[in-house]
N, C-alpha and C positions, 0 to 999 in steps of 0.2 A: 452896107451889104456885108462887110467883113464881120460885123457884130452878129448879124443873123446867122452866118455860117458857124461862128464860134458857139452861139447858143445851141444850134442844132447838133453840134458835136458833143455837148455836155452829157445828155442822157446815155449815149452809147459809151462814152468814156466811163461813166459811173457803172454801167452794166459790166464793162470790161474789168473794172476793179473788182467787182463781185466774182467774176470768173477766176481772177487771180487768187482771191481769198479762198475760193472753193478748192483750187488746186493745192494751196499751201496749208489749208486748215489742219489736215492730219499731221503735218510736220511741226505745227506750233506747239510750244510748251503749254501745259495746262493753264498757266496764268495768263496767257495771251488769247485763249479761246473765247472767253466772254467778251473782251473788247472787239475781237474779230466779228462775232455775231452782231454786236451793236453797230459796228462799222458797215457790215453788209446790210443790216436793216435800214440804216440811214441812207445808204446809197440807193436802195430799192425805193424808198419813199421819195428821195430827192430826184431821182431820174424821172419818175412818174410826174412829179410836181412840175419840173422844168418843161417836160414834153407837153403837158397840158397847158401850162401858163403861157408859154411862148409858141405854142403850136409847132413844136419841134419834133413831133413824133413821126416816125417812118415805119413802114412795114418791116424793114430789116431791124430797126430798133426795137420794135415790139417782140420780134422773134428772139433777138439777143437778150432782152430783158427776161423773157420767159425761160430761156435756156439757162441764163445765169442763176435765176431763182431755183430752178430744179436741180442744177448741179451743186449749188451751195447747200441746199437742203440735203441732198444725197451724201455729200461729203461729210457734213456734220453728223448725219444719222449713222453712217458707216463708222465714223470715228467713235461716236458714243456707244454704238452696239459692240464694236470690237473691244472697247474699254470697259464694258460691263455695266454701263449706265442705263442701257435700254435692252430689253429682250427683242429678238428678231421680229416677233409678232407685233410688238408695239411699233417698231420702225415701219413695218408694212402698213399698219393703220394710218400712221402719220403721213405716209407718201401715197395713200390710196388715190388721191386726186392726181398726183404726178404720174402714177402708173397708168391711170385712165387716159390722161392727155398724151403720154408717151405711146400708148397702144394705138390711139387714133393717129398720131403722127407717123408711126410705122406703117399702118394700113394705108394712109394717104400717100406716103412715099412709095410704097410698093406699087400702088395703082396709078401713081403720078397724077393724082387728082387734087391739085393744090387748091382749087377753089373750095373744096369741102373744108379744108383746114381754116381758110379765111373766115368761114361762117361761124367758127367758134370764137365768140367774143368773151372777154373777161367778164365774169359775173361776181355778184356779191359773195357767194359761198366760196369761190376761189380766192378772192381778195382776203376774206376773213381767214381762210386756211393759211395763206402766206403770213398774215399778221400773227396768228396764233403759233405758227411754227417758230418764228423768230422769238416770240415771248417764251415758248417752251424751251427752246435751246438755251436762252439766257437763264431760265429758272433751273434747268438741269445742271448748268455749269456753276451758277452762283449759290444756289440753295439746295444742294442734293439732299434727298431723303426727307423732304419737308412735305406736309400735307398740300401746300399750294401747288407743288409739282404735279400731284395726282389730279387735282382739279383742272389745271391747265392742260395736262395730257388728255383728259376726257373731252374737254372742249375742242382741242386740236384734232383729235381722232374723229369726233363727231362731224366737225366741219369738213374734214378731209374726205370722209366717206360720202357725205351729202354732196360735196362739190364733184366727186368722182361720178356719182349717179347723175348729177345735173349735166356735166359735160358729155357723158355718154348719151343721155337722152337728147341733148341739144344736137349732137352729131347725127344720131339716128333720125331725128326729125328732118334734118337737112338732107339726108340721103333719100327719104321717101319720094320727093318729087323727081329726083334723078332716076330712081328705080322704076317709077311709073312711066317715065319718058323712054326708057330703054326698051328695045324690042324683045 
């Protein structure tokens, strides 16, 4: 029984490490930033793998994982934008999905309609966006001003915008039955 509780704590611990990396990222010297992105990417992959492999996922853990991903991406993007590696419009394209999910979360929080948020399940476009974000961050830090960086930016931006549209349409479709049932 202790082993099961230990395994159940692993995904949340890994997500918490990502939150700490998000808070510390702007303070890291430039030489530490690429390893921090690699570490955050590994913790993201590993927490999902452990949760699925040992059925250790919880609703709180899913929320913590999503928040850790969004805050880490935001921290890196702000750092890279302030440092001149990205333009503000590029950063907005890269976080289009995160802005979409954040807007839905704010709406759900204001309405206290938690069930609507649970209907938003992770989808392929969102998972690809997260993967491409980590790859882009690594490319920007390791190979600045290279053609590969522009290609990865384009893929990341496209996935992010598609994921934003997907999450918004998924949320709106979930709202239709509720609106029809309301007087």
